[in-house]
Structure formats: C-alpha cells, structure tokens
C-alpha positions as CSV (number, residue, x, y, z in Angstrom):
1,M,-15.4,137.7,107.0
2,C,-18.3,140.0,106.0
3,Q,-22.0,140.1,106.7
4,N,-24.6,142.0,104.7
5,F,-22.2,143.6,102.2
6,Y,-24.1,146.5,100.4
7,C,-23.1,148.5,97.4
8,R,-25.0,150.3,94.6
9,F,-25.5,147.0,92.7
10,G,-27.1,145.0,95.6
11,E,-26.4,143.0,98.7
12,I,-24.6,139.8,99.5
13,D,-25.7,138.2,102.8
14,L,-22.4,136.6,103.8
15,I,-18.9,136.6,102.4
16,M,-16.7,133.8,103.9
17,S,-13.5,131.9,103.2
18,D,-13.4,128.1,102.7
19,Q,-9.8,126.7,102.3
20,G,-8.6,129.6,100.2
21,T,-11.8,130.1,98.2
22,L,-13.9,133.2,98.7
23,V,-17.5,132.2,99.1
24,F,-20.4,134.5,98.4
25,I,-23.5,133.2,100.2
26,E,-27.1,134.0,99.6
27,V,-29.5,133.0,102.4
28,R,-33.1,132.5,101.3
29,Y,-36.1,131.7,103.6
30,R,-39.5,130.6,102.4
31,K,-42.4,129.8,104.8
32,N,-43.9,127.3,102.2
33,Q,-43.2,125.8,98.9
34,D,-46.2,127.4,97.1
35,F,-43.9,129.2,94.5
36,G,-41.1,126.7,94.4
37,G,-39.4,127.3,97.7
38,A,-36.3,129.1,98.7
39,T,-34.0,127.8,96.0
40,A,-36.4,128.7,93.2
41,S,-36.4,132.3,94.4
42,I,-32.9,132.7,93.1
43,T,-33.8,133.6,89.6
44,P,-31.3,134.3,86.8
45,Q,-31.9,138.0,87.4
46,K,-31.1,137.6,91.1
47,Q,-28.0,135.6,90.1
48,R,-26.8,138.4,87.8
49,K,-27.3,141.0,90.6
50,L,-25.3,138.8,93.0
51,I,-22.5,138.4,90.4
52,K,-22.3,142.1,89.8
53,T,-22.2,142.9,93.5
54,A,-19.5,140.2,94.0
55,K,-17.4,141.8,91.2
56,H,-17.7,145.2,92.9
57,Y,-16.5,143.6,96.1
58,L,-13.6,141.9,94.3
59,S,-12.6,145.2,92.7
60,Q,-11.6,146.4,96.2
61,L,-9.1,143.6,96.8
62,D,-5.5,143.5,95.8
63,D,-5.6,140.0,94.5
64,E,-8.7,138.2,93.1
65,P,-9.0,134.8,94.8
66,Y,-10.9,131.8,93.4
67,C,-14.6,132.4,94.2
68,R,-17.9,130.5,94.3
69,F,-21.5,131.2,95.0
70,D,-23.3,129.2,97.7
71,V,-27.0,129.2,98.7
72,I,-28.4,128.4,102.1
73,A,-32.1,127.6,101.6
74,I,-34.3,127.6,104.7
75,S,-37.9,126.5,104.8
76,E,-40.3,126.3,107.7
77,S,-41.0,122.6,107.0
78,A,-37.4,121.5,106.8
79,I,-35.6,120.1,109.8
80,Q,-32.4,121.9,108.8
81,P,-31.2,124.4,106.2
82,Q,-30.1,123.1,102.8
83,W,-26.5,124.3,101.9
84,I,-25.9,124.3,98.1
85,Q,-22.2,124.8,97.4
86,D,-21.3,126.2,94.0
87,A,-25.0,126.9,93.3
88,F,-24.4,128.9,90.1
89,Q,-21.6,130.1,87.9
90,E,-20.6,133.5,86.7
C-alpha cells in the first residue's frame, strides 16, 4: 500500500493491509547483537514516534480501520528476518 510514509512526526517504513487490518511495519537492521539487536532498538520513545506518525496517517482516511504495529527485525547473523506481529500497542 505505502512505502516510506513521511510526515512532520516521523516515518513509517511500510503500511500494508492484512485481511482488513491496516499494518504499520517498522523494519530494523542490526549488523550485530552488541546493543541488544534489531528488536531492542525499538525503544518506547521510537514506539511513541511511530504511533504519532500512524495517527497522522489515519487522520487522512475517511474511516479508521483496525490497526496493528509489526516489526521486521533483520540481523546479519540470522538466516531469515524475524517478523513480530502486533509488536506493541498504542
């Protein structure tokens, strides 16, 4: 649906639809696990920024669908990305 949505509040990497649910996806890459890896890089502050950006996106729609926030965590050592559905709540 949308890739790299920017507004004054921040950026959302991907916005997609999954069976009637609007999914805001944050993609994180970390070369190593020295500071907790890709999932640990999504701090409460980053989550608040994503939520604020998503609310701005939703304000442009006629109807507000059910939404969730997913995370795709990629590390150099992993064989494949880790997809965490419903990673955090508003």
